[in-house]
TORKELUM-793703 format. One record per residue (C-alpha): residue in one letter; residue number from 1; x, y, z. Coordinates in steps of 0.05 Angstrom, whole numbers, plus 5000, padded with zeros to 4 digits. Each point is the difference from the previous one (the first is absolute). Example, Ala and Ser with C-alpha at 12.3 -4.5 7.8 and 13.67 -1.06 7.14 Angstrom:
2
 residuo num   xx   yy   zz
       A   1 5246 4910 5156
       S   2 5027 5069 4987
// end
This chain:
310
 residuo num   xx   yy   zz
       M   1 8253 5055 8047
       P   2 5064 5035 4960
       R   3 5031 5063 5021
       W   4 4988 5033 4936
       L   5 4928 4983 4994
       T   6 5000 5025 5077
       Y   7 5029 5070 4972
       T   8 4951 5000 4942
       L   9 4941 4989 5049
       L  10 5034 5067 5035
       T  11 4998 5033 4946
       M  12 4929 4989 4979
       L  13 4982 5022 5073
       L  14 5048 5058 5001
       W  15 4969 5031 4932
       G  16 4929 4976 5026
       G  17 5008 5048 5061
       W  18 5025 5057 4955
       G  19 4941 5002 4961
       V  20 4954 4992 5048
       V  21 5043 5055 5052
       S  22 4997 5052 4929
       K  23 4931 4999 5002
       P  24 4988 5051 5076
       L  25 5060 5034 4987
       A  26 4969 5018 4925
       D  27 4943 5025 5037
       K  28 5037 5053 5043
       L  29 5060 5019 4943
       S  30 5012 5017 4941
       P  31 5039 4953 4954
       W  32 5055 5044 4995
       Q  33 5012 5003 5079
       M  34 4978 4926 5015
       Q  35 5063 4987 4943
       T  36 5043 5043 5034
       L  37 4992 4971 5066
       S  38 5003 4934 4988
       A  39 5067 5004 4969
       L  40 5027 5005 5074
       G  41 4983 4927 5002
       L  42 5037 4985 4938
       L  43 5074 5014 5034
       P  44 5000 4957 5042
       V  45 4995 4942 4951
       I  46 5050 5037 4950
       G  47 5056 5005 5057
       F  48 4995 4923 5011
       L  49 5006 4994 4920
       L  50 5062 5043 4997
       F  51 5043 4960 5045
       S  52 4989 4931 4966
       R  53 5056 4962 4975
       N  54 4961 4981 4921
       F  55 4983 5079 5000
       R  56 5050 5017 4942
       S  57 4996 4939 4960
       G  58 4966 4989 4940
       P  59 5033 5003 4920
       N  60 4984 5079 4999
       P  61 4984 5033 5070
       K  62 4999 5063 4979
       R  63 4944 4994 4939
       G  64 4966 4953 5051
       F  65 5000 5058 5058
       W  66 4968 5054 4949
       L  67 4949 4954 4967
       A  68 4983 4979 5065
       F  69 4996 5083 5028
       A  70 4957 5013 4942
       S  71 4957 4946 5005
       G  72 4990 5030 5076
       V  73 4987 5071 4987
       I  74 4939 4966 4954
       A  75 4977 4948 5054
       S  76 5003 5063 5043
       L  77 4952 5040 4965
       G  78 4951 4945 4981
       N  79 5001 4985 5079
       V  80 4973 5072 5010
       A  81 4949 4991 4939
       Y  82 4984 4938 5044
       Y  83 4990 5035 5065
       Q  84 4960 5049 4959
       A  85 4945 4957 4979
       L  86 4996 4969 5071
       G  87 4989 5071 5012
       A  88 4958 5012 4952
       G  89 4945 4946 5021
       G  90 5033 4937 4981
       K  91 4996 4945 5055
       A  92 5056 4961 5010
       A  93 4979 4933 4986
       D  94 4983 5034 4926
       V  95 5056 5036 4983
       T  96 5055 4955 5033
       P  97 4972 4943 4946
       L  98 4997 5046 4946
       T  99 5071 5028 4991
       A 100 5026 4932 5007
       L 101 4983 4991 4935
       Y 102 5062 5047 4985
       P 103 5029 4946 4967
       V 104 4956 5013 4937
       V 105 5038 5063 4988
       T 106 5069 4966 5002
       I 107 4983 4944 4958
       V 108 4971 5046 4946
       L 109 5065 5047 5010
       A 110 5037 4932 4990
       V 111 4965 4973 4937
       L 112 5016 5077 4964
       F 113 5068 5020 5023
       L 114 5032 4929 5015
       R 115 4962 4956 4948
       E 116 4983 4951 5058
       R 117 4940 4952 4978
       L 118 4941 5001 5043
       N 119 4972 4930 5014
       G 120 4936 4969 5002
       V 121 4987 5001 5078
       Q 122 5022 5078 4990
       G 123 4953 5009 4954
       I 124 4944 4979 5046
       G 125 5024 5039 5063
       I 126 4998 5065 4955
       A 127 4932 4976 4980
       L 128 4977 4995 5081
       S 129 5035 5059 5018
       L 130 4948 5044 4945
       V 131 4938 4957 5032
       A 132 5023 5015 5070
       M 133 5002 5068 4987
       Y 134 4929 5007 4963
       F 135 4974 4970 5062
       F 136 5036 5044 5046
       N 137 4961 5067 4971
       V 138 4934 4959 4967
       G 139 4940 5025 5038
       A 140 5043 5068 5021
       D 141 4955 5060 5006
       S 142 5056 5049 4979
       G 143 5004 4984 4927
       W 144 5053 4943 4960
       L 145 5052 5013 5044
       T 146 4997 5002 5077
       P 147 5048 5065 5032
       W 148 5041 4952 5038
       L 149 5005 4943 4939
       L 150 5025 5052 4956
       V 151 5049 5019 5052
       T 152 5020 4934 5004
       L 153 5020 4993 4921
       I 154 5063 5045 5022
       P 155 5039 4950 5047
       I 156 4985 4950 4955
       G 157 5031 5033 4947
       L 158 5051 5025 5034
       W 159 5011 4935 5041
       G 160 5012 4960 4933
       V 161 5047 5056 4973
       A 162 5042 4987 5069
       A 163 4983 4926 4992
       L 164 5045 5003 4933
       L 165 5049 5042 5022
       Q 166 5016 4955 5057
       K 167 5002 4930 4965
       C 168 5052 5029 4963
       A 169 5035 5023 5062
       A 170 5000 4923 5024
       N 171 5049 4981 4946
       Q 172 5054 5051 5021
       A 173 4995 5013 5061
       S 174 4996 4954 5068
       S 175 4945 4993 5032
       E 176 5019 5048 5055
       M 177 5028 5053 4963
       A 178 4930 4994 4952
       T 179 4950 5009 5069
       A 180 5048 5044 5022
       A 181 4997 5048 4941
       F 182 4920 4987 4997
       L 183 4993 5032 5064
       F 184 5042 5051 4987
       G 185 4974 5018 4942
       G 186 4931 5022 5043
       L 187 5043 5049 5046
       P 188 5002 5049 4940
       I 189 4931 5012 5003
       S 190 4977 5010 5073
       L 191 5063 5048 5012
       L 192 4972 5045 4949
       S 193 4927 4998 5010
       P 194 5000 5048 5060
       L 195 5038 5038 4931
       F 196 4931 5003 4967
       F 197 4940 4977 5044
       S 198 4983 5037 5062
       M 199 4992 4944 5066
       S 200 4978 5018 5062
       W 201 5061 4975 5045
       N 202 4948 5008 5063
       L 203 4990 4912 5004
       G 204 4981 4956 5053
       L 205 5042 4948 5031
       A 206 4961 4950 4975
       T 207 4995 5035 4926
       C 208 5067 4992 5001
       G 209 5012 4937 5027
       L 210 4950 4970 4941
       A 211 5042 5051 4951
       L 212 5057 4962 5031
       A 213 4967 4927 4997
       V 214 4998 5004 4933
       G 215 5064 5024 4967
       L 216 5017 4934 5056
       L 217 4959 4945 4962
       F 218 5014 5014 4936
       G 219 5082 5003 5007
       F 220 5001 4941 5050
       G 221 4953 4958 4947
       N 222 5053 5019 4943
       L 223 5053 4970 5060
       T 224 4969 4942 5015
       L 225 4987 4983 4918
       I 226 5075 4998 4992
       F 227 5007 4957 5062
       A 228 4952 4950 4959
       Y 229 5046 5008 4944
       G 230 5056 4988 5035
       L 231 4983 4946 5026
       G 232 4988 4954 4937
       G 233 4925 5021 4992
       K 234 4988 4999 4924
       A 235 4981 5062 4956
       S 236 4948 4976 4968
       V 237 4958 4972 5067
       V 238 5030 5062 5057
       T 239 4977 5057 4943
       P 240 4933 4983 4990
       M 241 4979 4979 5074
       A 242 5025 5064 5022
       G 243 4967 5046 4954
       L 244 4931 4955 5026
       Y 245 5020 5050 5066
       S 246 4921 5016 4993
       L 247 4978 4945 5017
       V 248 5023 5027 5076
       T 249 4976 5068 4982
       I 250 4928 4979 4981
       P 251 4977 4961 5076
       L 252 5043 5055 5039
       A 253 4957 5057 4965
       V 254 4939 4968 5015
       L 255 5020 4974 5077
       I 256 5044 5067 5011
       L 257 4964 5057 4958
       G 258 4924 4975 4999
       E 259 5004 5003 4929
       K 260 4948 4954 4961
       V 261 5005 4965 4934
       S 262 4935 4989 4955
       G 263 4999 4946 4961
       R 264 5017 5033 4941
       E 265 5059 5030 5029
       G 266 5012 4928 5023
       L 267 5003 4973 4935
       A 268 5040 5055 4970
       I 269 5049 4985 5053
       G 270 5001 4927 4989
       L 271 5007 5016 4917
       A 272 5066 5050 5021
       L 273 5030 4951 5042
       G 274 5005 4948 4946
       A 275 5013 5052 4948
       A 276 5066 5014 5038
       I 277 5014 4918 5018
       A 278 4989 4993 4914
       L 279 5037 5068 4989
       S 280 5059 4979 5028
       C 281 5015 4933 4971
       E 282 5057 5023 4955
       N 283 5036 4954 4945
       P 284 5052 4954 5016
       A 285 5076 5034 5014
       P 286 5040 4976 4943
       P 287 5055 4960 5013
       S 288 5062 5046 4998
       G 289 5009 5083 5000
       C 290 4951 5011 5061
       S 291 5031 5004 5071
       P 292 4982 4958 5058
       P 293 4929 5018 5038
       S 294 5016 5060 5035
       T 295 4960 5048 5016
       T 296 4977 5070 5022
       G 297 4957 4986 5063
       N 298 4942 5040 4978
       P 299 4930 4988 4970
       C 300 5034 5005 4926
       A 301 5068 4956 5014
       E 302 5002 4954 4934
       S 303 5053 5002 4954
       L 304 4969 4995 4923
       N 305 5001 4933 4977
       C 306 5052 4981 5060
       S 307 4975 4997 5068
       N 308 4948 5059 5050
       K 309 4879 5170 5081
       G 310 4934 5050 5026
// end
């Protein structure tokens, strides 16, 4: 097995674990407190990246840093909304594949602002995503949108915007800098949240351990993705594979959390996964004017029309 494939599979496992561990923690803590505590798990990964030899490489590292930092701020707000969706009653097996549809927003923004062209496969992906949302909600007793599904639309939107910024950052800075800046962008939200939201710090050891695990799984998933690209993995292959971490979250949620998936939910999950694959099929890169396959190491990691997050 190629080493890049090994690291890609590790990324799927780490992010899949992140999706599962987030659920029981969301039942105990507020979304803002989850974001604050889980940030501690990002610090070891940020420290590792800062000492990389390639950290300052890239055509415009300063610009790339701030683009990636802004992406991290927005994505961290999306994480808070993701935790809120889990806390509002959404199953990890449902929320995770649904939030993986954030590329719909990225594609629409790219078409509007960057004059990108939507290809036929991506058009099918958008259609499948809308059908998936319908089946996630059809038959609910609370109206057209269930509470958790309504909240889930927030991380889809925020992660979609963050993906666009991160794609641009990947053309300006090294993978290591863009990833570190992305993770670093989540720290201000974590530091400021206790000033605006009431939080209880009388937490048990198990709860603190889960919070730390959430940050570590998310952060190290970013790190292994960088290794996958650095070892020769093509962005067009690694990116959609890593983005399918729902394939890990769903069976783990059933086995570990005891979640049950109905036939309707299973259909919705399948449609969402199919949509995620279709949405990742970007147009081929133009022969010039693009950087090599350098990515940012997160679920939104591919440079626009060049090469590669929740």
